[in-house]
N, C-alpha and C positions, 0 to 999 in steps of 0.2 A: 690848737688854733682854737682861737675865740670866735664866735659866731656874731657877735655885737648885734649890729640892726639889720644885719643881712637876713632876708626871710628865705626859707627853703626853696627850691624850684618844685612848683605844683606837682611834676610829674616824679618827683623824687622824694615825695614825704613819708613819713612814717607808715601811713596805712598803705602806700604802695609797696613798699619793702616787707613789711606784715604779709599782706595778701601774696606775695612770691615767696617768702622764705618759710613762712608757718608751716605749711604742709611737710616740706621737706625735713623742718627739724623737729616736728613732732613724731615723723615717721622714723628718723634717725637723729637721735640728739648729738650724735658724734659730729655730724654735719655741721652743727653749730660752731663747735671749737673749730674746725678746718676753716668755716667760713669767717670767723672772728681773725683768725691768724692771716688770711688773704687781705681783709680790711685793714688791719694792722699795717701790714707790709704795704700796700698801697699808700696808706697815710704817711707812712716813713718816706717813703719814696718821692711823695709829692713835696713833702715838706724838707726835704734834703736840697732843694732847689732846681733850678732848670733842667738839669740832665735827669733827675729823679723824676721831675713831671713827664718828661718826653718818656721814660720807660714805662711810668705809670700808664701814659697813654697808648702806649704799645700793648701793655697787658690788657687793657679794656678793648682795644680793637680784637686781641687774640679770644678775648671771651665772646665777644659778638660773634667772630668767624666760626667760634665752635659750637654756638647756640643755633647758629643759621639752620642745620640740617634737622633740626628737632621741631622748626616752625612749620606753620601752615604754609607760608610763602615758599619754603623749600620745595614741597611738594608741586605746588604749581609750577615753579621754574623747572624743575625738572621733567614736568610734562611737557613743557614749552621746549626745552633742549632736547627731548627725544621726539617730538614733531619735527623739529628744523634737522634731524638726521635722515628723514625720509629720503627714499631715491629721487622722488618727484620735487624735492624742495630745491628751488634756484640757490645756486652759490654765490654768496656775497661777502665782500670784505667789512661791511659795517656791520657790527654787530647788533646795534639797536635796529636796523632793517630787519636782519634776521629775526629778531625778538619780536618786532612788530607784525611780521608775515606770519610768524606762529601763533601769534595772538589771534590774528583775523581767522586764520585755517582751525583754531580749535574752536573759536565762536561759532564760526559757519556749523561745525560738527554739531555744535550743542543744540544750536537752533534746529537743525535737522532732526535731531533724536535719535533713538537707539538706530544701529546700522540695519539694512536690509536682512544682513545674515540673520541676525538675531529675530527678525520678524518673520523669516523663511521656516525657522526650525519648528518642527512638529513633537508634540510629547512623544515619547517611548511608548510603545502598544505592548511591552513586556509587562508580566504582572507578577 
């Protein structure tokens, strides 16, 4: 596939790829071989036609889904999910309403600061 006059997308230029992949490849060069095979397969799928483009898109969607648990956002989402499981949490069918309520409760808790239980603890007198 020739690039012609197309410019690369700013978020997908060489700098971004190198910042992302170089630490992994320096740590374990065999990962570069594995990545090269994945990229080659994705390109082959895309070049094979519409069904291949669809399969490549599914592959990238899977990669995104599998990457999510390693992100900072995942931890925040897990905290909100756990808050929404509380006994005093209202049952709602609308997941966005549940998420909004969880965000409100977490923000309030953060504004209040450490819990009273933590403040009431006294240092141990053991020596």
